[in-house]
N, C-alpha and C positions, 0 to 999 in steps of 0.2 A: 449623578452616577447611577447607572442601572444596577440591579442586583444580579448576582450570578453564583453558581456553585462550581468549584474547581477541585477535582480529585485526580491526582496522577501519582500513585505511590511507588512507581518503579525506581529502584536505586540505579543511578546512571553513572557509568565510567566513560567519560568522553575525552578523546584526544589521541594524538599519535603515541603509540607504544602502550596504550592502556590494556591491550590483550595480555601483556606480560604480568599484569596484576590480577588476572582472573584466579590463579591458584592461591592467592592470598585472601580471597573473599570467603565469607561464611556462606557456603553454598547450601541450597535447600534440601539436600539429600546425600546419599552415599552410593547410589547407583543410577546413572543417567542413560536415557535413550538419547543418543547423539544423532541428530537429524540434519541431513543436508540434501542437495539435489542429486539427480542421476547423472549430472555432468561431471566434467573432469577438473574444472578450474580450482576448486578448493583443495583438491589433492595435488594437482600439478604445481600450484603455487605455494604449497607447504602449509596452508592455513589449517587443514584438518589435523596434520601432525602436531602443529603448535597447540591447538586446543586440547588434543589428547594428552600432550605433555603437561599442560596446565591442570587437567583433571587428575592425572597421575600424581602430580605434586601435591594436590589437595587431598589425596587419598580417596578419590572417587572412582569406582568402577564404571565402565561404560560399554554399551553395545551400539552398533552403528545401524542406522536406517537411512539409506541413501537413494531414495526413490522419488523425491518430490519433483513435480513438473512445474514449468513456468507459470501456468494457471493451475494451482493444486486441485486435484480431483477428489471427489467424495470418497471413492473406493480406496484411494491411496491413504487418505486421512484415516479411514476406518481400519485399514491394515496396520498403519503405524500405531494407532491406539491399542489394537489387540497385541501387537508385539511388545509394547511397553508393559502391558499387563502380564503377559505370559513370562516375560523376562524379569518380572518383579522390580521394575524401575520405579524409583520414588520421585524422580523429576525428569524433565525434558530439557535438552539443550539444543537450541536452533542455531545452526551455523550456515548463514547464507543471506539472501535478500528477502524482500517482502513475501515472496511465495513460500519460502521455507518458514518464516516466522508466522505467517497466517496459517499454514498447514499445522504447525506445532500447537497453535492455540486449539485447533480442532482435535489434535491428537491428545492434548491434555484433558479435553472433555470426554472423548471416547474411552480413554484408558480408565477413567474413574466412574464411568457410567455404562457398564456392559449390558447386553440384552440377554434374552432367554429364548431358546428354541421351543418348539411345541411340546417337547418332553421335559422342559424345565431346566435343561442344561445351560450353563453360562456360555454365551457366545459374544462375538464382537458387537458392540453397539453401532448405531448409525448416526453420524453427525447431522444428517438431514432431519432427525427428530428435533434438533435444537437450533438449526439455521432458521432464518426469517425470510418470508416472502415466497412466492411461487408455490411449488409443490412441497416445500419444507413444512414441518409441523409447528415450528416455533414454540416448542414446549419449554417450560422452566427446567433448568438444569438441577437435578435433585442432589447430587453429591458434590462434595468439595473436589476441586480439580487438582491434577498434578501440578506442582509449581513449574514455572517456565523461566529459563535463562536464555537470553538472546545474545549472539555475537553476530552483528550485521556486517556484511561484506559489500553492501551497495548503499548508495544515497538515493533512495526512492520513496519508500512507502511510509516511513515513520512508525512502522508497526512495533518497533522496539519499545515504544513508550505509550502505546494506546491499548484499548481494550476491545478492539474489533478485528475482524478478519473477513476476507472474501474468498469463497470456495466455489468450485465449479462442478457441474454434473454433466457428463457427455450425453447420457441417455435422454435428458430433458432439455438440453441446450440452455441451462440456467447457470447464472453466476450470482450467488446469493450471499447475504451478510450473516455473520455470526457476531454477536455482541453481548457482553456481560461484564460487569465490573471485576469479576473474579479472573478475567482473562488478562489483566495487566501482568506483564512479566515481573518477577520479583527482582531480577537483576538484568541489566543490559550493558553490553560493551559496544561502544561506537569508536572504533579505531580506524582513522582514515588511511593508515598504512595498508590496510587490507583492501582498499579501494583503488590503489595505484595501478593495478593490472586490469581494471575493467576496460574493455574496448570502447572506443570513442562513441560508436553508435548506441551501445548500451548505456553509456554515461549520459547521453542525451535523453534517451527514453526514460531512464530513472530520474534524472535531474528535473525534467519537465513535469514528471508526476509529483515530485516534491514541491515544485513551484505552484502547480495547480491546486494542490491541497491547501496551500496558504491563500491563493486567489479565491478559491471557492468558499472557504470558510469565512473570508472577509466579506463576501457579498451575500452570504447566507442570511436569510431573513430572521434568523435567531442568533445573530452574532452577539458577542459579549465584549465588554471593555477589556477583560483579560485576553480574550482571543484576538482582539484587534491589535494589541501590542505584539503578540506573538506572530500574527500573520504579516504585519508590516515588516518586521525584521526578517522573517522568512522570505518574503518576496524580494526585498533588497539584497539579501545574501545570495539567493539562488540566481538572480539576474546578473549579479556581478561575477559569481564563481563559474557558472556554466561555460561561457566562452573560454575562460582561462583553462578549464579542465579539458575542453575540446582541443585547444591549441597545444597543451602539454599535459598529458595524463599523469605525469610524474611530478607535477607541481603540488607538493604536499600542502602548501598554504591554501591553494585553491580547493584542493580535495577536502581539506578540513572545513573550509567555509561552506562548501556544498553539503558536506555531512551535517553541519550545524543547521542549515536550511531544512534538510530532510527531517532531522529530529524535531525542529520547530513545527514542521508540518504535522507530525504525530501529535504534538501537544495542541496544535490548532484544532485537530479533529476531536480532541477531548472537550474543547470549549464549545464548538458548534458542530461542524461536519460538512461533508461535501454536498454538492447539489446535482442538478440534472445532467450536467456535462459528464460527470463520472457515471451516473446512472445509464446514460446513453452508451458510453464506451463499454460498460459491463455487458450490455446486450451484444455489442459487436464481437467481443472476445468470447462470449458464451457460444456464439454461432461459429466462431473461428478460433479454436483454442491455441493456435500457434501465433496469434496476433499479440505482440507485446502491448501491455496495458498503456504504457507511456506513448507508444507510437499511435495508438488509437486516439488518445487524448490530444496529441499534437494535431492530428488530422482534422478533428472536429472543433478545436478550441476557438478558432477565429469566428466561425459561423455561430457557435453558441453565444459567445460574448457579444458579437455584433447584434444578435437578437435582443439581448438584455439592454444593450446601449440604445437600440432603436425604441425600446419601451420606456426609456428615461426613468427607470425605477431606483437607480442608485448612482446617478451621474457623479456625485462628489467622490465616491469610492473609486470609480474608474479613473478619475483625474488623479487622485492620490496615488493609485497604483502605477500610473504612467510616470509620475515623478519618482517613485521609489525605484522604477526600472531604469532610470537615467535621464529622463526628460524633465529637468527641473522647471522648465517654463510651460509645462503642460497646463492647458486651460479648459479643455473640452474632453468629454469621455472618449471620443474617437481617437484621442492621442494614445490611449491604452492599446488599441488595435495596431497602431503604427509601431509601438514599442514591442508588442508581442510578435508581429511579423518580422521585425528587425532581428529579434533574438532567435526566432526559428531559423531564419536565413543564416545568421551568424554561426549557428550550430550545425549548419549543413543539413537541416531537416525539411527544407522547403519543397523537396521533390518527393516526399512520401506520397504514395498512392494506395488507396484501399484495394485496388486490383492486385497489388503486389502480394496480398494475403488472401486472394480469391474472393473478395467481397464484390458483389454486383448490385447495381441499383434495384434490381428486382427483389432484393431482400429487405429493403428499407422499411417497408410496411410491417413485415413480421418483426424486424428489430425494434421498431418503435413500440409495438404492442408488448414485446418481451420486456423492454426497458421499463415501461410504465407499470406493467403488472408485477415485475419482480423487484423493482427498486423504487417503489412508490414513496418510501420514506425520504429518499434523496430528493425526488422531484417536489416533495412537499415543502422543501426549504429553498426553492428557487425564488429569486427576487420578484418574478412574475410567473404565474403558473403556466406550464407548457401543455398544450393539447397534443393529441396524437399527430395531427397535421403539422404542428410546430416542430416536433421531433423529426418527422419525415423530411421536412424542409431544411432543417439543420444538416441532416445527412446528405441531402441532395446538394446543398450549397458547398459541402465539403468534398464532393466527388470531383476527381480530376481524371480526365481521359488518359 
């Protein structure tokens, strides 16, 4: 048995109807910055009103910040942190998917670590002081953060139980990591009832992201025994639940199973972490901010994993994953590709094209450089190290006219 360290301190309320218990919990403050997206879904579906009612029942005041983008931006995070500070909020509540939860982790940092202007006046801090890679400074976070509570409305990132975030900067075309043990949410609610209204294409984008978290953490060259257990169940659950959710979005059992796979993906990242497939996609959506993260992953996943299979660096793990995805007779690593392509087609994602989001082959060289420069920590955990040309070739192999 290998040695490992495991630390995941978030209190988790999981299951249908669990949002109704939020007001009974011991919340970490008395005035919350309630953060959600600039879209309409959480309001139209009544989720915002339900969370507000739970906060009211708990005697917690709240102010709304509803400006988070699908790929949360540096400036938006900084603005949210400053609003939390000037409104004297003592904790942050994220209502939404991975973009909202990631943004809130940054907001918790900025709110507790303001900057100073040239005259010494307190001003909004900059999350790029603490993000890692690229043009970010990667500085230690000096002050204790505002506590974070998460109510997730999607099954995608697992950010409700991990201590990391991914944030973007339009000015520099960067999508960088934020990570610190203090970023674990203090409390998270995963209520699959809030996921019943997610459209099918977004269900696929988010669900494949959850699947790939487990897949990548399983082949990570620093995988652990604890992580292996989590990843294997996450892969099995995601592969079973995704087609059912696509067939009937109101299938609460399937939604619950996919939500479970998503949360397991978050725990998997606590154990090891994602690899170069995620690093490559981060560069794609850093150059094209409207590209959904899951869509980018789906488009490059076959080529990435085929590269690893051709290198024969973890054949047994690919065979095992093929079995977990439904082929109990799998005997060779290529069977994983067959199962992955089957699942992509079964979820009606086989026709995705990079050109649909304005990506052109002429960008691949710059994307490869961006990926390797800004997400070197992810590429360091690939089963076999990828060169610049390798990344370009993966992008080329994923291109569809």
